[in-house]
C-alpha positions in Angstrom: 0.0 0.0 0.0 2.8 2.4 0.8 4.4 1.9 -2.6 1.1 2.7 -4.3 0.6 5.8 -2.0 4.0 7.1 -2.8 3.6 6.7 -6.6 0.1 8.3 -6.6 1.3 11.1 -4.2 4.1 12.1 -6.6 1.9 12.2 -9.6 -1.0 14.0 -7.9 1.5 16.4 -6.3 2.8 17.5 -9.7 -0.7 18.1 -11.0 -1.9 19.8 -7.8 1.0 22.2 -7.7 0.5 23.3 -11.3 -3.2 23.7 -10.8 -2.7 25.6 -7.5 -0.4 28.1 -9.2 -2.7 28.6 -12.1 -5.8 29.0 -9.8 -4.0 31.5 -7.7 -2.9 33.4 -10.7 -6.5 33.7 -11.8 -7.7 35.1 -8.5 -10.5 37.5 -9.0 -11.7 36.0 -12.3 -15.4 35.1 -12.2 -16.6 31.5 -12.4 -13.1 30.0 -12.2 -14.4 27.2 -9.8 -16.6 26.0 -12.6 -13.7 25.9 -15.0 -11.4 24.2 -12.6 -14.0 21.5 -12.0 -14.5 21.1 -15.7 -10.8 21.0 -16.4 -10.3 18.2 -13.8 -13.2 16.3 -15.2 -11.9 16.5 -18.8 -8.4 15.6 -17.6 -9.6 12.5 -15.8 -11.7 11.4 -18.8 -8.7 12.0 -21.1 -6.4 10.1 -18.7 -8.7 7.1 -18.8 -8.8 7.2 -22.6 -5.0 7.5 -22.8 -4.6 4.5 -20.5 -7.1 2.4 -22.5 -5.2 3.2 -25.7 -1.7 2.7 -24.2 -0.7 -0.1 -26.5 -1.6 2.0 -29.5 0.4 5.0 -28.2 3.4 2.8 -27.6 3.4 1.7 -31.2 3.5 5.3 -32.6 6.9 6.5 -33.9 8.6 3.1 -33.3 7.9 2.9 -29.6 8.4 6.6 -28.9 4.6 7.3 -28.7 4.5 8.0 -24.9 7.5 10.4 -25.1 5.8 12.3 -28.0 2.5 12.4 -26.2 4.1 13.8 -23.0 6.1 16.4 -24.9 3.0 17.6 -26.9 1.0 17.9 -23.7 3.8 19.8 -21.9 4.4 22.2 -24.9 0.7 22.9 -25.2 0.6 23.8 -21.5 3.6 26.1 -22.1 1.7 27.9 -24.8 -1.4 28.3 -22.6 0.6 29.6 -19.6 2.4 32.1 -21.9 -1.0 33.3 -23.1 -2.1 33.8 -19.6 1.0 35.7 -18.5 0.7 38.1 -21.4 -3.1 38.5 -20.7 -2.5 39.1 -17.0 0.3 41.6 -17.6 -2.3 43.7 -19.5 -5.2 43.2 -17.1 -3.7 42.8 -13.6 -4.0 46.5 -12.8 -7.8 46.3 -13.5 -8.1 43.2 -11.4 -6.4 44.8 -8.5 -8.7 47.8 -8.8 -11.8 45.5 -8.9 -10.6 43.6 -5.8 -9.7 46.7 -3.9 -12.9 48.6 -4.5 -15.8 46.3 -5.4 -14.7 43.1 -3.9 -16.0 41.3 -7.0 -14.5 39.4 -9.9 -13.6 41.1 -13.1 -15.9 40.3 -15.9 -13.3 40.5 -18.7 -11.6 37.3 -17.8 -12.7 35.0 -20.6 -9.1 34.5 -21.8 -7.9 33.4 -18.4 -10.9 31.1 -17.9 -10.0 29.4 -21.2 -6.4 29.1 -20.0 -7.5 27.8 -16.7 -9.6 25.0 -18.2 -6.9 24.0 -20.7 -4.0 23.9 -18.2 -5.9 22.1 -15.5 -7.1 19.5 -18.0 -3.6 19.0 -19.4 -2.0 18.7 -16.0 -4.6 16.1 -14.9 -4.4 14.3 -18.2 -0.7 13.8 -18.2 -0.3 12.8 -14.5 -3.6 10.9 -14.4 -2.7 8.8 -17.4 0.6 7.8 -15.8 -1.2 7.0 -12.5 -3.7 4.7 -14.3 -0.9 3.0 -16.3 1.2 2.4 -13.1 -1.8 1.2 -11.1 -2.8 -1.2 -13.9 0.7 -2.7 -13.8 0.6 -3.1 -10.1 -2.8 -4.7 -10.2 -1.6 -7.1 -12.8 1.4 -7.9 -10.5 -1.0 -9.2 -7.9 -1.5 -6.3 -5.4 -4.7 -6.7 -3.5 -7.7 -4.5 -3.8 -7.3 -3.3 -0.2 -3.7 -2.2 -0.7 -4.6 -0.6 -4.1 -7.5 1.4 -2.7 -5.8 2.5 0.5 -2.7 3.6 -1.5 -4.8 5.6 -3.9 -6.8 7.4 -1.1 -3.6 8.2 0.8 -1.7 9.3 -2.2 -4.4 11.5 -3.7 -5.2 13.0 -0.3 -1.7 13.9 0.6 -0.9 15.3 -2.8 -4.0 17.4 -2.9 -3.2 18.8 0.6 0.2 19.9 -0.6 -1.4 21.7 -3.5 -4.0 23.4 -1.2 -1.1 24.5 1.1 0.7 26.2 -1.8 -2.6 27.8 -2.9 -3.5 29.3 0.4 0.1 30.4 1.0 0.0 32.3 -2.3 -3.3 34.0 -1.2 -1.5 35.5 1.8 0.6 37.7 -0.5 -0.7 41.3 -0.5 -2.9 42.1 -3.4 -0.7 44.9 -4.8 2.2 42.3 -5.2 0.1 39.2 -5.8 -0.1 39.2 -9.6 3.6 40.1 -10.1 4.6 37.1 -7.9 2.2 34.6 -9.5 3.2 35.8 -13.0 6.9 35.1 -12.3 5.9 31.7 -10.8 4.1 30.9 -14.1 7.0 32.0 -16.2 9.3 29.7 -14.3 6.7 26.9 -14.4 6.4 27.3 -18.2 10.2 27.2 -18.6 10.4 24.1 -16.5 7.7 22.4 -18.5 9.5 23.3 -21.8 12.7 21.8 -20.4 10.9 18.6 -19.4 9.3 18.4 -22.9 12.8 18.7 -24.4 13.9 15.7 -22.3 11.0 13.6 -23.6 11.9 14.5 -27.1 15.5 13.5 -26.6 14.3 10.2 -25.1 12.2 9.7 -28.2 15.3 10.3 -30.4 13.5 13.3 -31.9 16.0 16.0 -30.7 19.8 15.9 -30.1 20.8 16.1 -26.5 23.6 18.7 -27.0 25.4 17.1 -24.1 23.8 14.3 -22.1 24.7 15.8 -18.8 25.9 19.4 -18.6 26.3 19.0 -14.9 25.2 16.5 -12.3 24.3 17.5 -8.7 22.1 14.4 -8.0 24.5 13.6 -5.1 23.2 16.8 -3.4 19.5 16.9 -4.5 18.3 14.0 -6.7 15.3 14.4 -9.0 13.5 11.6 -7.2 13.5 13.3 -3.8 10.5 15.2 -2.6 12.4 18.5 -2.6 13.9 17.8 -6.0 10.5 16.9 -7.5 8.8 19.9 -6.0 11.6 22.3 -7.3 11.3 20.5 -10.6 7.7 21.5 -10.9 8.0 25.0 -9.5 11.2 26.2 -11.3 12.2 23.4 -13.6 15.0 22.0 -11.5 16.9 19.0 -13.0 19.9 17.5 -11.3 21.5 16.4 -14.5 20.1 18.4 -17.5 21.0 17.9 -21.1 22.1 20.9 -23.1 18.9 21.0 -25.2 16.9 21.3 -22.0 18.8 24.4 -21.0 18.2 25.9 -24.4 14.4 25.2 -24.2 14.4 26.6 -20.6 16.3 29.8 -21.5 14.3 30.4 -24.8 11.0 30.1 -23.0 12.1 32.5 -20.3 13.4 35.0 -22.8 10.3 34.9 -25.1 7.9 35.3 -22.2 9.9 38.2 -20.6 10.3 40.0 -23.9 6.6 39.5 -24.6 5.5 41.0 -21.3 7.9 43.9 -21.6 6.8 44.8 -25.1 3.2 44.7 -24.0 3.9 46.9 -20.9 5.3 49.6 -23.2 1.9 50.0 -25.0 -0.4 52.7 -23.7 -3.3 51.5 -21.4 -6.5 50.4 -23.1 -9.6 52.6 -23.0 -11.2 50.0 -20.7 -8.4 50.5 -18.2 -8.5 54.3 -18.5 -12.3 54.2 -17.8 -11.8 52.0 -14.8 -9.2 54.1 -13.0 -11.6 56.5 -11.2 -13.4 53.5 -9.5 -10.7 53.1 -6.9 -7.1 53.7 -5.7 -4.3 53.2 -8.2 -2.6 49.9 -7.9 0.9 50.1 -6.6 
């Protein structure tokens, strides 16, 4: 049971941390609870479908189907997160004003709601499909129903609690700094996902490694440890990255930072100009 719980915990933790960051970053957007629930539901359905077609996926691209699938999911999430960071850099001032003065959610958040649905679904899809595949293998290996059920409950519960802890910790950040902090967290999260996608593409022999191990600090903080895995999710930590992973990481960081800076140079929209008299200026 403990083996199942640890396996499920690690996969749920990864999805829960990603979902928590995205949910915190869309603080103040109306109807986000509905979209989070819908995203989780779609992700679970997708994970079950992926697990049921595992043999077909394994046959794609000469046995590299799973690597290609994981890389595509991760790169899609990177695009969605980048979309949100750009959107939020344009609308965060208006969100702060709404939260300071009216205490209600902004109504112009359709872009972030779409992002929220997509990223939640993708996170649950990737981690959920791995959980289903692993559990299927363990069940085939003879583990009893009691051990399997107990491990799932323990793993899902502990992983979700860690995600909630991060979420409520983020909510303690003062509103005037909140969106800047969460935007930077999303930038680092996207860069880490891009780096992981590059690793999957290297494993599928679709990209050169450009150096199998640029450095190796696994003796200090291995990827498989709880701290290593958490940092891997939050900032893209890898104890022994390949060169192409560093290129993907740096390119994603650079593109997102340049995109936000260019947008911030543009004059405020008429909507923002009209909203300023409603409350104090965001600092």
